[in-house]
N, C-alpha and C positions, 0 to 999 in steps of 0.2 A: 504493500499499498505506500508505504514512503517512496518508493521507485515512482511511480502513478503519481503522485502530491508532487516529484520534485520536474514531472515533464509537463504539468497542468497547473503552474505558479500563478498566483494572481499577478498583478501590471506591480503592485507595491512590492509581491516578493521579487520577482524578476529584478525591480529598480536596485531593491538593496544588495540583492543578488551580485549586482555589476560591480556595485560598490565593496562590497568584503570578498567577493571570491580573489584567486590566485593570488592570497598574501597580501591584497590591495591597500588592504587597510590595515597602518602599522605593525605592517609584517606577521599577521597572523594569520594561520589556517581555520576556517572556516568550515562545516559540514552544512550541509542545505537538507531539512527536512529530514533532522537524524533521531532515530528511536534510541529514548531512552526509558524502556517500558516501564510500564504501560502505555507511553505516552510519547509523539513524535513533536518535538519543537520546531520551529521554524529554522532556526541555525544556531549553531554550536561551536565553538570552540575549546577543545580538548587540553590545549595548555593552561590556558586560563578559567576554567570552566565557568564558559558565559554563556550564557543559555539568550537568546533576544526572539521576544516575539512579537508578532504584529499582528494588530485587530481590529480590525473591523466593527461595524455596528452590531453583530450577535453578538460581541460581547460585554454589549452595555445593557445588556436584559438582567436582570435579577439571575436566572439561570445561569448565564453567561457570565459574571460577575464571582458567582458563587463557584461555579467550576474551573475558574481562574485561579480562585486564590486556592481550593486545594490542589490544583495541578502546583504552583509555586512553592506550596508548602512541601509536597513531596520531591521537587527539585533541590530546596534549599537543606532540607534532611539527609538529601546525598551528597552535600558540600557544595552545591553550585548557586551560581550567585544569576539568576533571572529578572530579565529588564525587560516590558513591554513597552511598548508604541503603538500610539493609533496612526492605523494609516494614514489618516488625514497631514500628520506630523511628518510621516515619513518622505510622502506627494509637497509638502506644502512650506517645510522646514527640515528638510533634508541635510544641509549643512548644521543645523541644529540637535539634531540624532545624536550625527556622526561626533560632533565635539561632545555631547552628553557622554556616549561610548568612552 
């Protein structure tokens, strides 16, 4: 399923991938749609333990927020750092998102 997701990314995921891939971002290697069972995270850097999640409107519901909290807690319990960005911020404030990272 992760492989299918990699080839069917959203325009926001594709933009972020262009910025992160091939060590373009501070010489760190990122993986796209990486499995951290039972989840598939949008982007993952093994060297730093950083998970980047890109969120669309479906995440701004009561169920979506609850799911994201559970997911983030699971990832952090593994010692990972999870950060989330709204799709609109990635598209409209790309430099700010990269600076934050």
